[in-house]
N, C-alpha and C positions, 0 to 999 in steps of 0.2 A: 504494500500500500504506500502510495506517495504521501509524504508529510503534508499536513494541512497548509503550511506556509508555501511549499512548492506548488501545491495544487491551486491555491489562490493566485499565485504568480502566473501559472499556466493560463488560467481563465482570464486574468487581466491582459496578458499578451494576446490571447485570441480575440478579445474585444477590441484591443487596439488595432489588430490586423483587420477586423471587420470594418472599422471606420476608415482605415487606410485604403483598403481595396474598393470600397464604395467610391471614395474620392478619386482613385485611379481609374475607376470604371473597369475594373478587372472582374468581369462577371463570372468567369469560371472559378476563380479563387473565392469570390464572394459566396457562390452557391456551395462550395465545398465545406463551408463553415456551418451549414444548416442541414438538419436531417431532411429527408425527402418529403415527409408528411408532418410539417411543424404546425404549431398553432401560434400565429403571429397576429396581434391585434394592435390597432392604432386608434387612440382616443384623442379627440379635440380638447382644447382648453375648457370647453363647456362640459366635459365629462362624457360626451356621447361617442359611441363607437363610430369611427369614420370608415375604417377598412379592416378586413380580416382575410387572412390567407391561410390555406391548409395545404398548399403546395409550394415547394421551393421554386419550381420553375415559374409559376404564376407570380410569385413575389419578386423574383429577379427581373422578369419581364416588366412588371409594373414599375419597379424602381428604375430600370433602364429608361423606360418611357418618360418618367418624371424628370430625370436629371440629364439625359443625353444632351450634349452640347452646352450644358451649364457648368459654371465653376462652382465647386462645392467644398465645404469644410464641415466634417462631422467630428465632434469631440465628446469624450466622456470624462467624467471626473468623479471624485468622492465615492469610490467603490465600497459597497457594503456586500461582502461575499461570505456566504455561509456554506460550509461543507455539510451536506445532508447525509451523504453516504459515500462509499468508495467510488461510486459511479454516478453521483448526482451532486450538482452544485447550484445553489440559488444566488442570484446577484441582483443588486439594484444600483444603477448608475445615474448620476446627474448627467443630463445630455444637453448639448447645443448643436444645432445644425443650421447652416447657412447655405442657401442656394441662390446664385446670381445668374440670371438668364441673359443671353445676348438679345439685343433688340430684334424684334421680328419673330422670335421663337414662341413667345407667350405674351399675353397682355400683362402678365406679372413680370416685374423686374427683379424683385428679391423676395425671398421667404426666409425668415429667421425664426427658429423655434427653440424653446427651452422646455425641459420637463424631466421625467424620470423613466428609465427603462427597467422593467421588472422581468428578469430572465431566469430560465432554467437551462442548464447545460448538462448533458449526459454523456457518459463514456459509452460509445457505440462501436463495437468491433475494434476496440483499442484506440479510438480517436474521439476526442472531445468535440461535441457538436451542439449547437444551439437547437433546443427542442420547443421552447415556449418563450414568447416575448409579448409583453403588454407595455407599449409605449404610451405614457400618459403625459400629454403636453399641459404645461401650466401657462405658457405664453406662446402665442403664435402671431407674428407680425408679417403681414403681406403688404407689399407695396407694388403698385402698378407703374407703368411708364409715365402715366399722367400725373401720379403722385410725386415722382422723383425727378423727372426730366431725364437725367443721364446717371449712369452708375459707372464709377471708375474701378 
């Protein structure tokens, strides 16, 4: 059994990789971090469920469609990691993401969100993978090109 400290470090590194590969738009690597049939839920700052995915392929396609061509920055902070069992870890992360669209791609120029990601990671066939995620936004700021003029 891996020590709890090493296991927490492993999960932290995987979550950092998750953020990096989204920003790099490395969809193959992104998909490899998630089990094939996950439960991924995304809640708005009003607390209502906005999206839910039960397929990694659908989630990756939706994410690609949302941010393709945009500049992005996904960051996580303040990890709360609990080792539940040798093959299960629960984590809560403070999150911030920023999406900046080029003019002409969307009516939206920027999206900036804050909140918390509640996750379960499980050891599947010797590899740690994300199985459950509930992203609960506390703040969502959306600006249109009409609001901002230009974005640098």
